[in-house]
C-alpha atoms as one frame of an Amber mdcrd trajectory, in Angstrom:
protein
   0.000   0.000   0.000   1.411   3.418  -0.924   1.453   6.349   1.504  -1.354
   8.044  -0.435  -3.459   4.881  -0.303  -2.869   4.664   3.447  -3.951   8.294
   3.893  -7.111   7.729   1.869  -7.918   4.627   3.910  -7.380   6.446   7.212
  -9.736   9.264   6.214 -12.375   6.846   4.903 -12.198   4.907   8.178 -12.521
   8.061  10.302 -15.822   8.676   8.505 -17.291   5.231   9.205 -15.320   2.865
  11.418 -12.472   4.553  13.316 -11.551   1.251  14.988 -10.387  -0.038  11.586
  -7.449   2.393  11.741  -5.838   0.696  14.742  -3.384  -1.284  12.613  -2.277
   1.934  10.875  -1.211   3.790  14.044   1.346   3.172  16.758  -0.389   2.540
  20.115   1.275   5.686  21.502   0.381   7.929  18.534  -0.811  11.444  19.378
  -3.564  13.348  17.593  -3.576  17.118  18.029  -6.866  18.735  17.024  -6.878
  22.540  16.965 -10.409  22.631  18.389 -10.703  19.539  20.586  -7.153  19.377
  21.933  -4.655  16.549  22.235  -5.578  12.873  22.263  -2.739  10.686  23.561
  -2.588   7.090  22.387  -4.688   4.978  20.068  -7.585   4.415  22.541  -8.038
   8.179  22.990  -7.898   8.800  19.238 -10.466   6.087  18.523 -12.771   7.372
  21.270 -12.544  10.929  19.902 -13.688   9.916  16.420 -16.265   7.414  17.675
 -17.790  10.145  19.854 -18.008  12.437  16.826 -19.782   9.743  14.818 -22.226
   9.405  17.702 -23.215  13.054  17.287 -22.982  13.270  13.496 -23.697   9.920
  11.832 -23.202  11.475   8.396 -19.782  12.929   9.277 -17.426  12.563   6.323
 -13.695  13.298   6.153 -11.977  13.931   2.849  -8.328  14.424   2.119  -7.746
  16.943  -0.658  -4.000  17.563  -0.475  -0.980  15.396   0.116   2.238  16.917
   1.445
């Protein structure tokens, strides 16, 4: 899988099944969200996105640029 394919998969999973991203992240990964703050470790990251899907079932993430 290329890096771009991995990025696309991560964003697709955030929109539907965040738990499917577990194999793509180190257990100690850190997500920094400018609005919601820092989420330390995979369990916190998964919970953050799962909570969002609980509020907005039609939430959809898209990646438009690759650096």
